[in-house]
C-alpha positions as CSV (number, residue, x, y, z in Angstrom):
1,M,-22.6,-62.0,94.1
2,K,-22.9,-65.7,92.6
3,K,-26.4,-64.7,91.6
4,V,-24.5,-61.5,89.6
5,L,-21.9,-63.6,88.1
6,L,-24.8,-65.9,86.9
7,V,-26.6,-62.7,85.3
8,L,-23.2,-61.7,83.5
9,V,-22.2,-65.1,82.2
10,A,-26.2,-65.6,80.7
11,L,-25.9,-61.8,79.5
12,F,-22.4,-63.0,77.5
13,V,-24.3,-66.3,76.3
14,S,-27.0,-63.7,75.0
15,L,-24.8,-61.6,73.4
16,S,-22.6,-64.1,72.0
17,F,-25.4,-65.7,70.1
18,I,-27.8,-62.9,68.8
19,A,-25.7,-60.5,67.8
20,C,-23.9,-59.5,64.2
21,D,-21.5,-57.4,65.2
22,T,-18.3,-59.2,65.7
23,T,-16.7,-56.1,67.8
24,T,-19.5,-55.2,70.0
25,T,-19.4,-58.6,71.3
26,A,-15.9,-59.4,71.5
27,A,-15.9,-56.3,73.7
28,A,-19.1,-57.8,75.8
29,A,-16.7,-61.3,76.2
30,T,-13.5,-58.5,77.5
31,T,-15.6,-57.1,79.8
32,T,-17.1,-60.2,81.1
33,T,-13.9,-62.0,81.6
34,A,-13.1,-58.9,84.1
35,A,-16.3,-59.7,86.0
36,A,-15.7,-62.9,86.1
37,T,-12.5,-63.1,87.4
38,T,-13.4,-60.9,90.3
39,T,-16.8,-62.2,91.8
40,T,-17.0,-65.4,93.8
41,A,-17.0,-68.4,91.7
42,L,-20.5,-70.3,90.3
43,T,-20.5,-74.1,91.2
44,G,-22.3,-76.3,88.7
45,P,-22.9,-79.8,88.6
46,Y,-20.6,-80.6,86.2
47,S,-18.1,-82.1,88.0
48,D,-18.9,-85.6,86.8
49,Q,-18.7,-84.0,83.2
50,T,-15.8,-84.9,80.9
51,L,-15.1,-82.6,77.8
52,V,-14.3,-84.1,75.0
53,V,-12.3,-81.3,72.5
54,Y,-11.8,-82.4,69.2
55,F,-8.7,-81.4,66.8
56,V,-9.2,-82.0,62.7
57,P,-6.8,-83.5,61.0
58,S,-4.9,-80.7,59.8
59,R,-1.1,-82.2,60.0
60,P,-0.4,-85.3,61.9
61,A,-2.4,-87.0,64.6
62,D,0.4,-87.5,66.7
63,E,1.9,-84.0,66.5
64,I,-1.1,-82.4,67.1
65,L,-1.9,-84.2,70.0
66,E,1.9,-84.0,71.6
67,M,1.1,-79.9,71.2
68,T,-2.1,-80.2,72.5
69,E,-1.9,-82.2,75.7
70,P,-1.1,-79.1,78.0
71,L,-4.7,-77.9,77.2
72,S,-6.9,-80.4,79.0
73,T,-4.9,-79.3,82.4
74,L,-5.1,-75.5,81.0
75,L,-8.6,-75.6,80.2
76,E,-9.6,-77.4,83.4
77,N,-8.0,-75.3,85.6
78,E,-9.3,-72.0,84.0
79,L,-13.0,-73.5,83.8
80,A,-12.5,-74.1,87.8
81,R,-11.1,-70.6,88.4
82,L,-14.4,-69.1,86.5
83,G,-16.5,-71.2,88.8
84,F,-16.9,-74.3,86.7
85,P,-15.1,-77.6,87.7
86,V,-15.5,-80.1,85.3
87,G,-14.5,-84.1,85.9
88,G,-11.7,-83.7,83.1
89,V,-10.9,-82.3,79.6
90,E,-10.3,-85.1,76.6
91,I,-8.1,-84.3,73.7
92,L,-8.9,-86.6,70.3
93,V,-8.2,-86.3,66.7
94,S,-10.5,-86.8,64.4
95,S,-9.9,-89.1,61.9
96,T,-11.4,-86.7,58.8
97,Y,-12.9,-83.2,58.9
98,E,-16.5,-84.5,58.6
99,A,-15.8,-87.0,61.7
100,A,-15.0,-84.1,63.7
101,G,-18.3,-82.8,62.7
102,E,-20.3,-85.7,63.3
103,A,-18.8,-86.3,66.7
104,L,-20.5,-82.7,68.1
105,L,-23.6,-83.6,66.1
106,A,-23.8,-86.9,68.1
107,G,-22.4,-85.3,70.8
108,T,-19.8,-87.8,71.7
109,G,-17.6,-84.5,70.8
110,D,-18.6,-81.2,73.1
111,I,-15.6,-79.2,71.6
112,G,-14.1,-78.9,68.2
113,F,-11.7,-76.3,66.4
114,L,-13.6,-76.7,63.1
115,P,-13.2,-75.3,59.9
116,G,-15.6,-72.2,58.5
117,G,-16.6,-75.0,55.9
118,T,-16.6,-78.0,58.3
119,Y,-18.6,-76.0,61.2
120,V,-21.1,-74.5,58.0
121,A,-21.3,-78.5,56.8
122,Y,-23.1,-79.4,60.1
123,K,-24.2,-76.4,61.5
124,D,-27.0,-76.4,58.7
125,L,-28.2,-80.0,59.2
126,P,-31.9,-80.3,60.3
127,N,-31.8,-79.8,64.3
128,S,-27.9,-79.3,64.5
129,P,-26.8,-78.9,68.0
130,I,-23.3,-77.3,67.0
131,E,-23.1,-73.5,67.7
132,V,-19.8,-71.5,66.5
133,I,-18.6,-69.5,70.0
134,L,-15.2,-68.2,68.7
135,A,-13.2,-67.4,65.7
136,A,-8.9,-67.4,65.5
137,T,-7.2,-64.7,64.8
138,R,-3.6,-65.4,63.1
139,A,-0.5,-63.4,62.1
140,G,-0.9,-61.8,59.2
141,L,1.7,-62.4,56.4
142,N,3.8,-60.3,54.4
143,K,2.6,-61.9,51.5
144,D,-1.3,-61.6,50.9
145,S,-1.5,-60.9,47.1
146,S,-4.3,-61.9,45.0
147,D,-1.7,-62.5,42.2
148,P,0.2,-65.6,42.3
149,A,3.1,-64.9,41.1
150,D,3.4,-62.1,44.3
151,W,4.4,-64.8,46.0
152,N,6.9,-66.7,43.9
153,D,9.9,-64.7,44.8
154,G,12.2,-67.6,46.5
155,L,11.7,-65.9,49.8
156,A,10.1,-67.7,52.6
157,T,6.5,-66.3,53.5
158,E,6.8,-64.5,56.9
159,G,4.2,-63.5,59.4
160,D,3.6,-60.4,61.7
161,S,1.9,-61.1,65.0
162,S,1.4,-57.5,65.5
163,F,-0.9,-57.8,62.3
164,Q,-3.4,-60.0,63.4
165,V,-6.2,-61.1,60.6
166,E,-9.6,-63.1,60.9
167,Y,-8.9,-64.2,57.6
168,Y,-6.7,-66.3,55.9
169,K,-6.3,-67.7,51.8
170,G,-5.9,-70.8,49.8
171,L,-3.0,-71.5,47.8
172,I,-2.9,-73.8,44.8
173,I,0.7,-75.0,44.2
174,A,3.6,-76.2,42.0
175,G,5.2,-79.0,43.4
176,T,8.4,-80.9,42.0
177,S,7.1,-82.8,38.5
178,T,7.6,-81.6,35.0
179,E,4.4,-80.6,34.5
180,A,4.3,-78.0,37.9
181,R,7.5,-77.2,36.7
182,A,6.2,-76.1,33.6
183,L,2.4,-74.6,34.9
184,A,5.1,-72.2,37.1
185,D,7.1,-70.9,34.2
186,K,3.6,-69.5,32.6
187,V,2.2,-67.8,36.2
188,N,5.6,-66.3,36.4
189,A,5.5,-65.1,33.2
190,G,2.5,-63.2,33.7
191,T,0.7,-65.7,31.1
192,T,-3.5,-66.1,31.6
193,L,-4.1,-69.4,32.9
194,V,-6.4,-71.7,30.8
195,W,-8.2,-74.7,31.9
196,D,-6.1,-77.0,28.9
197,D,-3.3,-75.8,31.3
198,V,-4.6,-77.8,34.6
199,K,-7.1,-80.3,33.5
200,D,-4.5,-83.0,33.1
201,L,-2.7,-82.1,36.5
202,D,-2.5,-84.2,39.5
203,W,-4.1,-82.2,41.8
204,C,-3.3,-83.2,45.7
205,V,-6.7,-81.9,47.7
206,R,-7.9,-82.2,51.0
207,S,-11.6,-83.9,52.4
208,A,-14.6,-82.2,50.8
209,T,-15.6,-80.1,54.1
210,S,-12.0,-78.4,54.3
211,S,-11.9,-74.8,53.2
212,S,-8.4,-74.0,52.2
213,G,-7.9,-78.1,50.8
214,Y,-10.8,-78.4,48.7
215,I,-14.0,-76.1,48.5
216,Y,-12.3,-72.4,48.0
217,P,-9.9,-73.9,45.8
218,A,-13.0,-75.4,43.8
219,V,-14.2,-72.0,43.4
220,W,-11.4,-70.8,42.1
221,L,-11.5,-73.6,39.3
222,S,-15.1,-72.0,39.1
223,E,-14.1,-68.7,38.8
224,Q,-11.3,-69.0,36.5
225,F,-12.4,-71.9,34.4
226,G,-16.2,-72.4,35.4
227,K,-14.9,-76.1,36.1
228,T,-14.8,-78.2,39.0
229,F,-12.7,-81.2,40.6
230,D,-14.7,-83.7,38.4
231,D,-14.1,-81.6,35.6
232,V,-10.2,-82.6,36.2
233,T,-9.4,-85.6,33.5
234,G,-6.0,-85.9,35.7
235,T,-6.0,-87.3,39.2
236,V,-7.6,-86.2,42.3
237,T,-6.2,-87.3,45.6
238,I,-7.7,-86.3,48.4
239,T,-5.0,-86.5,51.0
240,G,-4.3,-87.7,54.7
241,G,-3.1,-84.0,55.6
242,Y,-1.4,-81.4,54.3
243,G,1.7,-82.8,55.7
244,D,0.6,-85.9,52.7
245,T,0.2,-83.0,50.3
246,M,3.4,-81.4,50.4
247,A,5.1,-84.7,50.4
248,S,3.5,-85.9,47.4
249,L,4.3,-82.7,46.0
250,A,8.2,-83.1,46.7
251,T,8.1,-86.5,45.4
252,G,6.1,-85.5,42.5
253,T,3.3,-87.7,42.9
254,C,0.6,-84.8,42.6
255,D,1.9,-81.8,40.1
256,V,-0.6,-79.0,42.0
257,G,-1.7,-79.3,45.6
258,T,-4.1,-77.0,47.7
259,I,-3.0,-75.7,51.1
260,Y,-3.8,-72.8,53.9
261,A,-1.4,-69.8,53.2
262,D,1.3,-70.5,53.7
263,A,1.7,-74.1,54.7
264,R,4.5,-73.9,53.5
265,R,6.5,-72.7,56.5
266,D,4.9,-75.7,58.7
267,Y,6.9,-78.2,56.5
268,A,10.2,-76.3,55.7
269,D,12.4,-78.0,57.1
270,D,10.5,-81.7,56.3
271,W,11.2,-80.7,52.9
272,T,14.8,-81.2,52.5
273,S,14.5,-83.9,55.8
274,T,11.6,-86.2,55.7
275,Y,10.9,-85.5,51.8
276,G,14.4,-85.6,50.8
277,R,15.1,-82.7,48.8
278,T,18.1,-80.8,48.3
279,E,17.4,-77.2,47.8
280,S,14.8,-75.7,49.9
281,V,10.9,-75.4,49.3
282,W,10.8,-72.1,48.4
283,D,13.1,-72.4,45.5
284,E,11.0,-75.4,44.4
285,T,7.5,-74.2,44.8
286,D,5.3,-71.7,43.3
287,V,1.8,-70.3,43.6
288,V,-0.4,-71.1,41.0
289,G,-3.7,-70.0,42.3
290,V,-4.6,-67.3,45.0
291,T,-8.4,-68.1,46.5
292,A,-10.6,-65.4,48.1
293,N,-9.9,-64.4,51.8
294,I,-11.1,-67.5,54.4
295,M,-13.0,-67.1,57.2
296,N,-10.8,-68.4,60.3
297,D,-11.4,-71.5,62.3
298,T,-14.0,-71.9,64.4
299,I,-13.9,-73.6,68.2
300,S,-17.6,-74.5,67.7
301,V,-19.4,-76.5,70.9
302,S,-21.9,-78.9,70.8
303,T,-25.1,-78.5,73.0
304,V,-26.5,-82.2,73.5
305,N,-24.1,-82.0,77.0
306,L,-23.6,-78.6,77.6
307,D,-25.6,-75.8,79.0
308,R,-25.5,-72.5,77.9
309,Y,-23.4,-71.6,81.3
310,L,-20.8,-74.1,80.7
311,I,-20.4,-73.0,77.0
312,A,-20.2,-69.7,78.2
313,A,-17.6,-70.1,80.6
314,I,-15.6,-72.3,77.6
315,T,-16.1,-69.3,75.5
316,L,-14.1,-67.5,78.3
317,A,-11.9,-70.1,79.1
318,F,-10.3,-69.9,75.8
319,I,-10.0,-66.2,75.4
320,N,-8.1,-66.3,78.8
321,I,-5.7,-69.4,78.0
322,A,-4.8,-67.7,74.2
323,Q,-3.7,-65.0,76.5
324,T,-0.7,-67.1,78.3
325,E,2.0,-68.4,77.2
326,E,1.2,-71.9,77.4
327,G,-1.8,-71.3,76.0
328,L,-0.4,-69.6,72.7
329,A,1.9,-72.6,72.3
330,V,-1.2,-75.2,72.0
331,M,-3.0,-73.2,69.7
332,A,0.8,-72.9,67.7
333,V,-0.6,-76.7,66.4
334,Y,-3.2,-74.4,64.3
335,S,-1.2,-71.0,64.0
336,H,-3.6,-69.3,66.1
337,E,-2.8,-66.2,68.3
338,G,-5.9,-65.1,69.8
339,Y,-9.5,-65.4,69.3
340,I,-12.7,-63.2,69.1
341,T,-16.4,-64.1,69.4
342,V,-18.3,-64.6,66.5
343,S,-22.0,-65.4,65.6
344,D,-23.3,-67.8,62.9
345,E,-23.8,-65.0,60.5
346,D,-20.1,-64.2,60.1
347,Y,-19.8,-67.6,58.0
348,D,-22.1,-67.0,55.7
349,P,-19.5,-66.4,52.9
350,A,-18.5,-70.0,54.1
351,R,-22.5,-71.1,53.1
352,A,-21.6,-68.7,49.5
353,A,-18.4,-70.7,48.7
354,A,-20.0,-74.1,49.4
355,A,-23.2,-73.4,47.6
356,L,-21.0,-73.3,44.8
357,V,-19.5,-76.4,44.8
358,E,-22.2,-78.9,46.0
């Protein structure tokens, strides 16, 4: 029976890393999960191995650590249930997106919750040991238009968990400064923006491998104006997280900021408490630009310390964990609601976007 499970796990790994059809691969994952739960557990030499899981700092590190703390036990228990007991699971938050990629590259991290842009940047380095195993699914939003004015009805953006999507958009948000309000007025009046409208503004962006915080907004600048962030004559500030970006929009330190759609949902309470505003974030901010669709975040692994059998077990474990209430509470840190198996080719659009901004 152990040999049967071994064959099933090996088959799943092969499908995961070579299949081009995401739907077919996802079905294979489901089939293998069912088989794994009805066969005798396979033991392996992993009991002395501590898995190191990295989250990227899309929000304050202390918030991420608090929300993801249960993952250590959840992942360890699920791997043991699948027949792969490990010595422990350590949860860390990287200082930057790039630091998470570097950790997987060096083998000091085993599993990383990487945005597509970060994954591609480090996967495509020579002899990279990084492999994508899963992509997140999220609740679709009731606003999904490419027209920024359609987002500016003064009402909160809402999610619909019955409508799961594998993508999200990046938004360019105008904050509270006089310049930001003038820009928002033009967008809401249906005026087509020109380079002079945005070139002198102060921008808050994320690190250079952040999909929604930098790469896709840079593509938006190129497509709209034929320009890059290097052409901006105002300031371009790399913030420490989306919370810092929202705070800077609230204070007027930055005129516009780059965020994921719709990060304002996650900072609506902070807007009127921590940031000291008296009106809601939906009243005081406007979308002035919408990027193309961005493939959802990855769960990626490093093959430095992990063999293909343990990688397959980790893949199944995360799929199973996301189907529990406890797991969903953890994954809410990034608004993830499930995972599907994907292949490297699914992130070719992210490569194309990154190439435009190099």
